[in-house]
C-alpha positions as a LaTeX table, in Angstrom:
\begin{tabular}{lrrr}
\hline
Residue & $x$ (\AA) & $y$ (\AA) & $z$ (\AA) \\
\hline
Met1 & 165.90 & 95.77 & 71.35 \\
Arg2 & 162.90 & 95.62 & 69.06 \\
Ile3 & 160.21 & 98.32 & 69.05 \\
Glu4 & 157.73 & 95.76 & 70.40 \\
Asp5 & 159.95 & 95.20 & 73.45 \\
His6 & 159.69 & 98.78 & 74.68 \\
Pro7 & 157.30 & 99.29 & 77.59 \\
Ala8 & 154.49 & 101.73 & 76.78 \\
Ser9 & 156.02 & 104.24 & 79.21 \\
Asp10 & 159.08 & 104.57 & 76.98 \\
Thr11 & 157.45 & 105.34 & 73.62 \\
Ile12 & 157.53 & 108.68 & 71.83 \\
Ala13 & 155.28 & 110.37 & 69.26 \\
Ile14 & 156.90 & 113.18 & 67.25 \\
Val15 & 154.89 & 115.82 & 65.39 \\
Val16 & 156.49 & 118.04 & 62.75 \\
Val17 & 154.50 & 120.93 & 61.28 \\
Thr18 & 155.76 & 122.21 & 57.94 \\
Tyr19 & 154.93 & 124.91 & 55.41 \\
Asn20 & 156.80 & 125.80 & 52.21 \\
Arg21 & 160.38 & 125.02 & 53.18 \\
Val22 & 161.05 & 121.61 & 51.75 \\
His23 & 164.80 & 122.35 & 51.63 \\
Leu24 & 164.84 & 122.42 & 55.44 \\
Leu25 & 162.27 & 119.67 & 55.89 \\
Arg26 & 164.41 & 117.29 & 53.85 \\
Gln27 & 167.33 & 117.84 & 56.24 \\
Cys28 & 165.01 & 117.45 & 59.21 \\
Val29 & 163.86 & 114.06 & 57.95 \\
Glu30 & 167.28 & 112.77 & 56.93 \\
Asn31 & 169.43 & 114.19 & 59.73 \\
Val32 & 166.99 & 114.27 & 62.64 \\
Leu33 & 164.01 & 111.96 & 62.24 \\
Gln34 & 166.07 & 109.16 & 60.74 \\
Arg35 & 168.46 & 109.39 & 63.71 \\
Thr36 & 165.78 & 108.65 & 66.28 \\
Ser37 & 165.94 & 105.53 & 68.42 \\
Asp38 & 163.36 & 102.76 & 68.44 \\
Ala39 & 161.67 & 104.58 & 71.33 \\
Thr40 & 160.03 & 106.74 & 68.67 \\
Arg41 & 157.08 & 104.76 & 67.36 \\
Glu42 & 155.02 & 107.49 & 65.74 \\
Ile43 & 156.08 & 110.38 & 63.50 \\
Ile44 & 153.41 & 112.64 & 62.07 \\
Val45 & 154.35 & 115.32 & 59.56 \\
Trp46 & 151.57 & 117.86 & 59.09 \\
Asn47 & 151.82 & 119.69 & 55.77 \\
Asn48 & 150.06 & 123.06 & 55.95 \\
Ala49 & 149.04 & 123.28 & 52.27 \\
Ser50 & 152.60 & 123.79 & 51.00 \\
Thr51 & 153.09 & 124.62 & 47.33 \\
Asp52 & 156.88 & 124.17 & 46.99 \\
Gly53 & 157.23 & 120.42 & 46.46 \\
Thr54 & 156.70 & 119.46 & 50.09 \\
Arg55 & 153.79 & 117.16 & 49.21 \\
Glu56 & 155.78 & 115.27 & 46.62 \\
Tyr57 & 158.77 & 114.88 & 48.93 \\
Leu58 & 156.67 & 113.61 & 51.82 \\
Asp59 & 154.83 & 111.16 & 49.59 \\
Ser60 & 158.17 & 109.67 & 48.58 \\
Leu61 & 159.14 & 108.69 & 52.13 \\
Ala62 & 159.17 & 104.99 & 52.99 \\
Asp63 & 159.67 & 105.05 & 56.78 \\
Pro64 & 156.69 & 103.06 & 58.14 \\
Arg65 & 156.61 & 105.21 & 61.29 \\
Ile66 & 155.92 & 108.38 & 59.31 \\
Gln67 & 152.31 & 109.38 & 58.78 \\
Val68 & 151.76 & 112.37 & 56.51 \\
Val69 & 148.80 & 114.72 & 56.80 \\
His70 & 148.26 & 117.01 & 53.80 \\
Asn71 & 145.96 & 119.73 & 55.09 \\
Asp72 & 144.09 & 121.84 & 52.55 \\
Lys73 & 144.73 & 125.13 & 54.39 \\
Asn74 & 147.46 & 126.60 & 56.55 \\
Val75 & 146.33 & 126.24 & 60.16 \\
Gly76 & 149.83 & 126.95 & 61.42 \\
Val77 & 150.78 & 125.71 & 64.87 \\
Asn78 & 147.18 & 124.76 & 65.61 \\
Ala79 & 148.23 & 121.48 & 63.99 \\
Tyr80 & 149.77 & 120.37 & 67.30 \\
Ala81 & 146.40 & 120.56 & 69.03 \\
Leu82 & 144.82 & 118.66 & 66.14 \\
Thr83 & 147.48 & 115.96 & 65.94 \\
Phe84 & 148.82 & 114.93 & 69.34 \\
Pro85 & 145.47 & 113.66 & 70.71 \\
Gly86 & 145.38 & 111.04 & 67.95 \\
Thr87 & 148.74 & 109.53 & 68.88 \\
Thr88 & 149.14 & 106.69 & 71.37 \\
Ser89 & 152.67 & 107.03 & 72.76 \\
Ser90 & 153.28 & 108.09 & 76.35 \\
Phe91 & 155.64 & 110.95 & 75.51 \\
Leu92 & 155.02 & 113.71 & 72.98 \\
Leu93 & 157.70 & 115.67 & 71.15 \\
Glu94 & 157.34 & 118.90 & 69.19 \\
Leu95 & 159.92 & 119.19 & 66.42 \\
Asp96 & 160.28 & 122.22 & 64.15 \\
Asp97 & 160.84 & 121.46 & 60.48 \\
Asp98 & 163.90 & 123.76 & 60.58 \\
Val99 & 165.75 & 121.58 & 63.08 \\
Val100 & 168.18 & 120.12 & 60.56 \\
Asp101 & 170.76 & 118.11 & 62.48 \\
Ala102 & 170.88 & 116.07 & 65.68 \\
Pro103 & 173.03 & 113.31 & 67.18 \\
Val104 & 172.05 & 109.68 & 66.78 \\
Gly105 & 169.55 & 108.64 & 69.44 \\
Trp106 & 168.79 & 112.21 & 70.46 \\
Asp107 & 165.16 & 111.35 & 71.21 \\
Arg108 & 166.09 & 108.63 & 73.69 \\
Ser109 & 168.54 & 110.99 & 75.42 \\
Leu110 & 165.85 & 113.67 & 75.72 \\
Leu111 & 163.36 & 111.13 & 77.05 \\
Asp112 & 165.77 & 109.68 & 79.61 \\
Ala113 & 166.59 & 113.15 & 80.91 \\
Tyr114 & 162.92 & 114.14 & 81.07 \\
Lys115 & 162.07 & 111.09 & 83.17 \\
Arg116 & 164.73 & 112.07 & 85.73 \\
Leu117 & 163.34 & 115.61 & 86.11 \\
Pro118 & 160.07 & 115.30 & 88.07 \\
Glu119 & 159.44 & 119.05 & 88.29 \\
Ile120 & 160.08 & 119.75 & 84.58 \\
Gly121 & 157.05 & 119.34 & 82.36 \\
Phe122 & 158.47 & 120.70 & 79.09 \\
Leu123 & 162.12 & 119.99 & 78.23 \\
Glu124 & 163.83 & 121.44 & 75.16 \\
Ala125 & 167.07 & 120.35 & 73.53 \\
Lys126 & 169.75 & 123.04 & 73.36 \\
Leu127 & 169.91 & 124.89 & 70.04 \\
Ala128 & 173.32 & 125.29 & 68.40 \\
Asp129 & 174.51 & 128.76 & 67.46 \\
Asp130 & 174.93 & 128.52 & 63.69 \\
Gly131 & 175.85 & 132.16 & 63.17 \\
His132 & 172.77 & 132.97 & 61.06 \\
Ser133 & 169.67 & 132.22 & 63.13 \\
Thr134 & 168.08 & 135.30 & 64.66 \\
Arg135 & 168.48 & 136.23 & 68.31 \\
Ala136 & 164.80 & 135.45 & 68.77 \\
Asp137 & 165.38 & 131.90 & 67.55 \\
Leu138 & 168.29 & 131.48 & 69.96 \\
Phe139 & 166.77 & 133.37 & 72.88 \\
Tyr140 & 168.58 & 131.35 & 75.53 \\
Arg141 & 171.86 & 132.66 & 74.11 \\
Ser142 & 170.78 & 136.30 & 73.83 \\
Asn143 & 169.22 & 136.12 & 77.32 \\
Ala144 & 171.89 & 134.01 & 79.01 \\
His145 & 171.67 & 136.12 & 82.17 \\
Leu146 & 168.16 & 134.77 & 82.83 \\
Tyr147 & 169.30 & 131.16 & 83.15 \\
Glu148 & 170.98 & 129.19 & 85.89 \\
Val149 & 172.93 & 126.03 & 85.16 \\
Ala150 & 171.60 & 123.37 & 87.52 \\
Glu151 & 172.17 & 119.66 & 87.96 \\
Val152 & 169.12 & 117.65 & 89.00 \\
Asn153 & 169.35 & 113.89 & 89.47 \\
Gly154 & 172.48 & 113.84 & 87.35 \\
Val155 & 170.93 & 115.90 & 84.53 \\
Arg156 & 172.38 & 119.31 & 83.63 \\
Ile157 & 169.75 & 121.89 & 82.66 \\
Leu158 & 169.43 & 125.59 & 81.92 \\
Asp159 & 166.71 & 126.75 & 84.28 \\
Gly160 & 164.77 & 129.97 & 84.83 \\
Gly161 & 164.68 & 131.47 & 81.33 \\
Pro162 & 162.42 & 131.20 & 78.28 \\
Val163 & 161.87 & 127.78 & 76.69 \\
Gly164 & 160.48 & 127.13 & 73.20 \\
Gly165 & 159.07 & 124.22 & 71.26 \\
Ala166 & 161.76 & 123.69 & 68.61 \\
Cys167 & 162.71 & 120.23 & 69.87 \\
Thr168 & 160.81 & 119.73 & 73.10 \\
Ile169 & 159.31 & 116.81 & 75.00 \\
Thr170 & 156.38 & 116.51 & 77.40 \\
Ser171 & 154.41 & 113.58 & 78.76 \\
Arg172 & 150.99 & 112.49 & 77.55 \\
Glu173 & 149.78 & 112.41 & 81.13 \\
Leu174 & 150.62 & 116.08 & 81.64 \\
His175 & 149.41 & 117.02 & 78.15 \\
Asp176 & 146.03 & 115.46 & 78.87 \\
Arg177 & 145.77 & 117.03 & 82.33 \\
Val178 & 146.02 & 120.54 & 80.90 \\
Gly179 & 143.74 & 119.79 & 77.95 \\
Gly180 & 146.50 & 119.57 & 75.35 \\
Phe181 & 148.00 & 122.35 & 73.28 \\
Arg182 & 145.76 & 125.37 & 72.85 \\
Arg183 & 144.13 & 126.37 & 69.59 \\
Ser184 & 143.77 & 129.90 & 68.25 \\
Lys185 & 142.00 & 131.73 & 65.45 \\
Gln186 & 145.49 & 132.80 & 64.35 \\
Ala187 & 147.64 & 130.42 & 62.31 \\
Phe188 & 150.74 & 131.55 & 64.18 \\
Phe189 & 150.96 & 132.14 & 67.91 \\
His190 & 153.22 & 130.90 & 70.70 \\
Glu191 & 151.53 & 127.60 & 71.44 \\
Asp192 & 154.62 & 126.50 & 73.37 \\
His193 & 154.41 & 129.51 & 75.71 \\
Ala194 & 150.69 & 128.88 & 76.23 \\
Tyr195 & 151.42 & 125.24 & 77.12 \\
Ile196 & 154.08 & 126.31 & 79.60 \\
Asp197 & 151.62 & 128.71 & 81.22 \\
Asp198 & 149.15 & 125.83 & 81.56 \\
Ile199 & 151.57 & 123.36 & 83.15 \\
Arg200 & 152.82 & 126.02 & 85.57 \\
Lys201 & 149.35 & 126.12 & 87.07 \\
Leu202 & 149.90 & 122.48 & 88.04 \\
Gly203 & 153.29 & 123.19 & 89.60 \\
Phe204 & 155.54 & 122.22 & 86.68 \\
Arg205 & 158.06 & 124.35 & 84.83 \\
Ala206 & 160.06 & 124.29 & 81.59 \\
Ala207 & 163.82 & 124.01 & 81.08 \\
Ile208 & 166.51 & 123.47 & 78.45 \\
Leu209 & 168.59 & 120.29 & 78.48 \\
Asp210 & 172.24 & 121.34 & 78.48 \\
Glu211 & 173.45 & 117.93 & 77.32 \\
Ile212 & 172.00 & 117.62 & 73.79 \\
Glu213 & 172.55 & 120.17 & 71.03 \\
Val214 & 170.60 & 120.27 & 67.77 \\
Ala215 & 171.00 & 122.57 & 64.76 \\
His216 & 168.07 & 124.94 & 64.27 \\
His217 & 168.02 & 127.01 & 61.08 \\
Gly218 & 165.54 & 129.70 & 62.01 \\
Gly219 & 164.99 & 133.15 & 60.58 \\
Pro220 & 165.01 & 134.81 & 57.15 \\
Tyr221 & 168.57 & 133.74 & 56.29 \\
Tyr222 & 167.33 & 130.21 & 55.71 \\
Ser223 & 163.75 & 130.65 & 54.52 \\
Glu224 & 161.14 & 133.26 & 53.70 \\
Leu225 & 159.15 & 134.32 & 56.74 \\
Val226 & 155.58 & 133.06 & 56.81 \\
Pro227 & 153.13 & 136.00 & 56.37 \\
Glu228 & 151.08 & 134.86 & 59.39 \\
Lys229 & 154.20 & 134.98 & 61.55 \\
Val230 & 155.16 & 138.44 & 60.31 \\
Glu231 & 151.65 & 139.75 & 61.03 \\
Tyr232 & 151.67 & 138.20 & 64.51 \\
Tyr233 & 154.86 & 140.00 & 65.47 \\
Lys234 & 153.64 & 143.29 & 63.98 \\
Lys235 & 150.51 & 143.11 & 66.16 \\
Arg236 & 152.58 & 142.12 & 69.19 \\
Asp237 & 154.97 & 145.03 & 68.70 \\
Arg238 & 152.04 & 147.45 & 68.37 \\
Arg239 & 150.55 & 146.16 & 71.62 \\
Arg240 & 153.87 & 146.50 & 73.40 \\
Ala241 & 154.32 & 150.05 & 72.10 \\
Arg242 & 150.87 & 151.03 & 73.40 \\
Lys243 & 151.59 & 149.51 & 76.82 \\
Thr244 & 154.95 & 151.27 & 77.00 \\
Ala245 & 153.32 & 154.61 & 76.16 \\
Val246 & 150.74 & 154.13 & 78.92 \\
Lys247 & 153.41 & 153.19 & 81.47 \\
Arg248 & 155.51 & 156.25 & 80.62 \\
Ala249 & 152.45 & 158.48 & 80.93 \\
Leu250 & 151.67 & 157.01 & 84.35 \\
Leu251 & 155.24 & 157.37 & 85.54 \\
Ala252 & 155.13 & 161.06 & 84.58 \\
Val253 & 152.36 & 161.61 & 87.15 \\
Pro254 & 153.74 & 162.84 & 90.52 \\
Phe255 & 154.17 & 160.09 & 93.16 \\
Val256 & 153.41 & 157.22 & 90.75 \\
Arg257 & 157.06 & 156.26 & 90.26 \\
Pro258 & 157.90 & 155.89 & 93.99 \\
Leu259 & 154.63 & 154.07 & 94.64 \\
Asn260 & 155.30 & 151.72 & 91.73 \\
Gln261 & 158.79 & 151.02 & 93.07 \\
Arg262 & 157.28 & 150.23 & 96.46 \\
Tyr263 & 154.34 & 148.05 & 95.37 \\
Gly264 & 155.61 & 146.69 & 92.05 \\
Trp265 & 152.46 & 147.38 & 90.03 \\
Phe266 & 154.29 & 147.10 & 86.72 \\
Gln267 & 157.81 & 146.95 & 85.29 \\
Ala268 & 159.00 & 150.38 & 84.26 \\
Pro269 & 159.99 & 150.57 & 80.57 \\
Arg270 & 163.62 & 151.06 & 79.72 \\
Pro271 & 164.71 & 154.58 & 78.79 \\
Ala272 & 164.56 & 155.24 & 75.03 \\
Gly273 & 167.75 & 154.20 & 73.25 \\
Glu274 & 168.67 & 151.36 & 75.58 \\
\hline
\end{tabular}
């Protein structure tokens, strides 16, 4: 089937955001993007002012579907909000530049599954355990107890736990209804979590497809952590520490603990050392 023969409802736009890890980006292009089906009509690679040879590598690519944007500053994951509105395909796919391997036709498989899951608005491919990615990058493995394996319309999913944007599809219709991906003054933030919060307000949820596995080389073993990402997590950890201190102080007040257990005002922090 030729690209022109695909109905508009079956076309995909992929956006890859990259910064200073050309060694991973090269694998992403060769082992993931070049294994897409002809359902993928648009591929945009947003280069966040990389200085490691990323520009030169991207400029050498000959795939006519690939459009390269060389931005003059690092806007981080805000690039999704800047890029997806300019695409024309009916399905939109976030792909991290550190997803380095995928089966042939993985995009079509993800799309077909998504279309059979009417209540799922954000569907992520399963991430392989490579032995080096951090627990945070493979959260569905480190938090396996949060997920239920479910089969919906012949599609097996992991439901109920956290879902990220490493290799994740949504529809343009839903994207436009919620106003697209959010933007932030920060270069790094969890734009995928914000999007999930937005689609939940419309009655949709996110899940992991338990039928496709891609290799995701996340964490410091594979590449230097981006300063903006490090700073984000430092600020997050400080906020969490302050909230935990306040909760423990409240729970030390007589009668607060039994009342909290009864009314569920907040989740009690775990005892220190757990």
